[in-house]
C-alpha positions as CSV (number, residue, x, y, z in Angstrom):
1,M,96.0,-24.0,38.2
2,N,96.9,-27.7,38.0
3,E,96.0,-29.4,34.7
4,K,93.4,-32.1,35.2
5,K,92.5,-35.3,33.4
6,I,88.8,-35.4,33.0
7,L,86.6,-38.3,32.0
8,L,83.4,-36.9,30.5
9,T,80.3,-39.1,30.2
10,G,77.4,-38.3,27.9
11,A,79.9,-36.5,25.5
12,N,77.5,-36.6,22.5
13,G,74.7,-34.8,24.3
14,L,73.8,-31.1,24.4
15,L,75.9,-30.4,27.6
16,G,78.6,-32.9,26.7
17,Q,79.3,-31.2,23.4
18,K,79.3,-27.8,25.0
19,V,81.7,-28.9,27.7
20,C,84.0,-30.2,25.1
21,E,83.9,-26.9,23.1
22,I,84.5,-24.6,26.1
23,F,87.1,-26.8,27.9
24,R,89.0,-27.2,24.6
25,N,89.0,-23.4,23.9
26,E,89.4,-22.0,27.4
27,T,91.5,-24.5,29.4
28,T,94.5,-26.8,29.2
29,H,92.7,-29.8,30.9
30,T,92.7,-33.1,29.1
31,L,89.3,-34.5,28.3
32,I,88.6,-38.2,27.7
33,L,85.2,-38.5,26.1
34,T,82.7,-41.4,26.4
35,D,79.1,-42.0,25.4
36,I,77.0,-45.1,24.7
37,H,77.3,-44.4,20.9
38,H,80.2,-45.9,18.9
39,Q,81.1,-42.6,17.2
40,P,81.6,-39.1,18.6
41,E,79.4,-36.3,17.4
42,I,81.9,-33.6,18.3
43,S,85.5,-32.7,17.6
44,R,88.1,-35.5,17.5
45,D,90.6,-33.4,19.4
46,F,90.1,-35.7,22.4
47,E,90.2,-39.4,22.8
48,Y,86.8,-41.0,22.6
49,F,85.5,-44.5,23.5
50,S,82.1,-46.1,23.7
51,M,80.9,-47.1,27.2
52,D,77.6,-48.0,28.9
53,I,77.8,-46.3,32.3
54,T,75.2,-48.8,33.6
55,S,77.9,-51.5,33.3
56,K,79.8,-51.5,36.6
57,E,82.8,-53.4,35.2
58,S,83.1,-51.2,32.1
59,V,83.2,-48.1,34.3
60,K,85.8,-49.6,36.6
61,D,87.9,-50.7,33.6
62,A,87.8,-47.1,32.2
63,V,88.9,-45.5,35.4
64,R,91.8,-48.0,35.7
65,K,92.8,-47.4,32.1
66,Y,92.6,-43.6,32.0
67,N,93.2,-42.7,35.7
68,P,91.1,-39.5,35.6
69,D,91.3,-36.8,38.3
70,I,87.7,-35.9,37.7
71,I,84.6,-37.6,36.3
72,I,82.0,-35.2,34.9
73,N,78.7,-37.1,34.4
74,T,76.4,-35.4,31.9
75,A,74.7,-38.7,30.9
76,A,71.1,-39.1,32.0
77,F,67.6,-40.3,31.1
78,T,65.9,-36.9,30.9
79,N,62.6,-37.7,29.3
80,V,60.5,-36.9,32.3
81,D,57.3,-38.6,31.1
82,A,59.1,-41.6,29.8
83,C,60.7,-42.0,33.2
84,E,57.3,-42.7,34.7
85,T,56.6,-45.5,32.2
86,E,60.2,-46.9,31.9
87,R,61.0,-46.8,35.6
88,E,63.6,-49.6,35.6
89,L,65.6,-48.1,32.8
90,S,65.4,-44.5,34.2
91,W,66.6,-45.8,37.6
92,K,69.4,-47.8,36.0
93,V,70.7,-44.7,34.1
94,N,70.0,-41.9,36.6
95,A,70.8,-43.6,39.9
96,D,72.5,-47.0,39.6
97,A,75.0,-45.7,37.0
98,V,76.1,-43.0,39.4
99,K,76.7,-45.7,42.0
100,N,78.9,-47.4,39.4
101,L,80.9,-44.1,39.1
102,I,81.2,-43.9,42.8
103,I,82.6,-47.4,43.1
104,A,85.0,-46.8,40.3
105,S,86.2,-43.4,41.7
106,R,87.5,-45.2,44.8
107,I,90.1,-46.9,42.6
108,N,92.1,-43.7,42.3
109,N,90.2,-41.2,44.6
110,C,88.9,-39.1,41.7
111,R,86.2,-36.5,42.1
112,I,82.7,-36.8,40.6
113,I,80.8,-33.8,39.2
114,Q,77.2,-34.9,38.8
115,I,74.5,-32.9,36.9
116,S,71.2,-32.8,38.8
117,T,67.9,-31.0,38.4
118,D,65.3,-28.7,39.8
119,Y,62.9,-31.6,39.6
120,I,64.2,-32.8,43.0
121,F,62.0,-30.1,44.4
122,D,58.2,-30.0,44.5
123,G,57.9,-26.4,43.2
124,K,55.5,-25.3,45.9
125,T,57.6,-22.4,47.1
126,G,60.4,-21.6,44.7
127,N,63.6,-19.7,45.5
128,Y,65.3,-22.9,46.4
129,T,68.8,-22.7,47.8
130,E,71.4,-25.5,47.9
131,D,70.2,-26.4,51.4
132,S,66.5,-26.5,50.6
133,K,64.7,-29.8,51.4
134,P,64.1,-31.9,48.3
135,N,60.7,-33.4,47.7
136,P,60.5,-34.8,44.1
137,L,57.1,-35.2,42.5
138,S,58.1,-37.4,39.5
139,Y,60.1,-40.6,39.1
140,Y,62.7,-38.7,37.2
141,G,63.2,-36.4,40.1
142,K,63.3,-39.3,42.5
143,S,66.0,-41.1,40.4
144,K,68.1,-37.9,40.3
145,L,67.7,-37.4,44.0
146,A,68.8,-41.0,44.6
147,A,72.0,-40.2,42.7
148,E,72.6,-37.1,44.8
149,N,72.1,-39.0,48.1
150,A,74.5,-41.7,46.9
151,L,77.2,-39.1,46.3
152,I,76.5,-37.3,49.6
153,S,76.8,-40.5,51.6
154,S,79.7,-42.0,49.6
155,G,82.6,-40.2,51.4
156,I,84.2,-39.3,48.1
157,D,84.9,-35.8,46.8
158,Y,81.8,-34.7,44.8
159,V,80.1,-31.7,43.2
160,I,76.4,-31.7,42.5
161,V,75.3,-29.1,40.0
162,R,71.5,-28.6,39.8
163,T,70.2,-26.9,36.7
164,M,66.9,-26.4,34.9
165,I,65.2,-25.9,31.4
166,L,68.5,-26.4,29.6
167,Y,68.6,-25.3,26.0
168,G,71.1,-24.7,23.3
169,T,72.4,-26.2,20.1
170,G,74.7,-29.0,19.0
171,K,75.3,-31.7,16.4
172,N,72.6,-34.3,16.1
173,I,71.2,-33.6,19.6
174,R,67.6,-34.3,20.7
175,L,65.3,-31.3,20.5
176,N,65.3,-29.3,23.7
177,F,62.5,-26.9,24.7
178,A,63.9,-23.9,22.7
179,L,64.8,-26.0,19.6
180,W,61.4,-27.6,19.6
181,I,59.7,-24.2,19.7
182,I,61.9,-23.0,16.8
183,D,61.2,-26.1,14.8
184,M,57.4,-25.7,15.2
185,L,57.2,-22.0,14.6
186,E,59.5,-22.2,11.5
187,K,56.9,-24.6,10.1
188,G,54.1,-22.2,10.9
189,R,52.5,-24.7,13.4
190,Q,50.5,-23.7,16.4
191,I,51.9,-24.7,19.7
192,K,50.3,-24.9,23.1
193,I,52.6,-23.8,26.0
194,V,51.8,-23.9,29.7
195,D,51.6,-20.5,31.4
196,D,51.5,-21.9,35.0
197,Q,54.9,-23.5,35.1
198,F,57.7,-21.1,36.1
199,G,61.5,-21.5,36.1
200,M,64.8,-20.0,35.0
201,P,65.8,-21.2,31.5
202,T,69.5,-22.0,31.2
203,I,71.6,-21.6,28.0
204,V,73.9,-24.5,28.0
205,D,77.0,-22.3,27.6
206,D,76.4,-20.9,31.1
207,L,76.3,-24.3,32.6
208,A,79.5,-25.4,30.8
209,W,81.3,-22.3,31.9
210,A,80.2,-23.0,35.5
211,L,81.8,-26.5,35.2
212,V,85.0,-24.9,34.1
213,K,85.0,-22.7,37.1
214,I,84.2,-25.6,39.4
215,V,87.1,-27.6,38.0
216,N,89.6,-24.7,38.0
217,L,88.7,-23.7,41.6
218,N,88.7,-27.3,42.9
219,K,85.2,-26.8,44.4
220,T,83.2,-29.4,46.1
221,G,79.6,-29.5,47.4
222,I,76.3,-28.4,45.8
223,Y,75.7,-25.5,43.4
224,H,72.6,-24.2,41.7
225,I,73.3,-23.0,38.2
226,S,70.6,-21.6,35.9
227,G,69.7,-18.6,33.8
228,S,69.2,-15.4,35.8
229,E,65.6,-14.7,34.8
230,Y,62.4,-16.2,36.1
231,L,59.4,-16.6,33.9
232,S,56.7,-19.0,32.6
233,R,57.3,-21.5,29.8
234,Y,54.7,-19.5,27.8
235,D,56.5,-16.2,28.3
236,F,59.8,-17.9,27.3
237,A,58.2,-19.0,24.0
238,V,56.8,-15.6,23.3
239,R,60.3,-14.0,24.0
240,L,61.8,-16.5,21.6
241,A,59.3,-15.7,18.9
242,E,60.1,-12.0,19.3
243,I,63.9,-12.6,19.0
244,F,63.6,-15.0,16.1
245,K,60.9,-13.0,14.3
246,F,58.3,-15.7,14.4
247,D,54.5,-15.2,14.6
248,E,53.6,-14.9,18.3
249,N,50.0,-15.7,17.5
250,L,51.0,-19.3,16.9
251,I,51.7,-19.7,20.6
252,V,48.6,-20.5,22.7
253,P,48.7,-20.4,26.5
254,I,47.3,-23.4,28.3
255,K,47.3,-24.8,31.9
256,T,49.4,-27.8,32.9
257,N,46.4,-29.9,33.8
258,E,45.2,-29.7,30.2
259,L,48.2,-31.7,29.0
260,N,47.5,-34.9,30.9
261,Q,51.3,-35.6,31.2
262,A,52.4,-38.8,32.8
263,A,54.7,-37.0,35.3
264,E,53.8,-34.3,37.7
265,R,55.9,-31.1,37.3
266,P,57.0,-28.6,39.9
267,M,55.1,-25.3,39.2
268,N,57.8,-23.0,40.5
269,S,61.3,-24.4,40.8
270,S,63.2,-21.1,40.8
271,F,66.7,-21.1,42.3
272,V,68.7,-18.7,44.5
273,L,72.0,-18.3,42.6
274,L,73.9,-16.4,45.3
275,K,76.3,-19.2,46.1
276,A,77.3,-19.8,42.5
277,Q,77.6,-16.1,41.8
278,T,79.8,-15.4,44.8
279,E,81.9,-18.6,44.9
280,L,82.3,-19.2,41.2
281,G,82.1,-15.6,39.9
282,I,79.6,-16.4,37.2
283,K,77.0,-14.0,35.8
284,P,74.3,-16.1,34.1
285,L,72.6,-14.7,31.1
286,N,68.9,-13.6,31.2
287,V,66.4,-15.0,28.7
288,T,66.9,-12.3,26.1
289,E,70.7,-12.6,26.2
290,G,70.5,-16.4,26.1
291,L,68.2,-16.5,23.1
292,Q,70.2,-13.9,21.3
293,L,73.3,-16.1,21.8
294,L,71.3,-19.2,20.5
295,K,70.2,-17.3,17.4
296,F,73.8,-16.3,16.7
297,Q,75.0,-19.8,17.1
298,L,72.3,-21.2,14.8
299,E,73.1,-18.6,12.2
300,Q,76.8,-19.7,12.3
301,I,75.7,-23.3,11.7
302,N,73.5,-22.4,8.8
């Protein structure tokens, strides 16, 4: 296996931090970390610099300076409802920034690994393969699909990794679905969770491991990476309450149309994981296993 020099964007985020941890412990690749913030939230074992990926010249300068073999882009505007109201910003971060990475990658022919989403699908059928036809319902999904299309038509080496309902823990990260549930139930607050949106919740460790495999095996193309179990958001919350010993009666099932959310959601965006399982040799955790791992990690922090 050839050692790679990898430029990691969004290094302070949930996935960025986990990529740093797993690549540091399990590989000999060199990571160069960047995020829009001036200080890193994670280990200083790797070089870190502040960069705005929406600045074309900044991205080009970084590629010239560090000459990476691979760019892993974990930076994104992921607030789905905010993307509906802040369309210009969401497009700038989710689509135009990827075009900046593409332009810069031509300087030294480096590969781009782009993190995408189940929200590029309309959720009407489920069981989506890598070849299924996208039909995003939300502006977030449209911006992420635009990034995919830019990569596919660019002529450069790329990997698109689609994932969904990403959860886990890290330092000073925004609350994800699981951490929000934990925060609310710890405080004894009632929460309303939809029981008509279905998906495959993904512990961030599994996604980071898949990225290691993709790098080590020099893969290109599109991969679906998610947890192995399909269930509703409500059932996920109940399972979490069981594992963390919270009061399940605080969790109230509701329907999506009761929330009046700005962005429309896919109701069933389940993935077929066969390609990732066979080509990458990964075995994603089910919900119980993922939540047990999260509980262990939170106990180590505390």
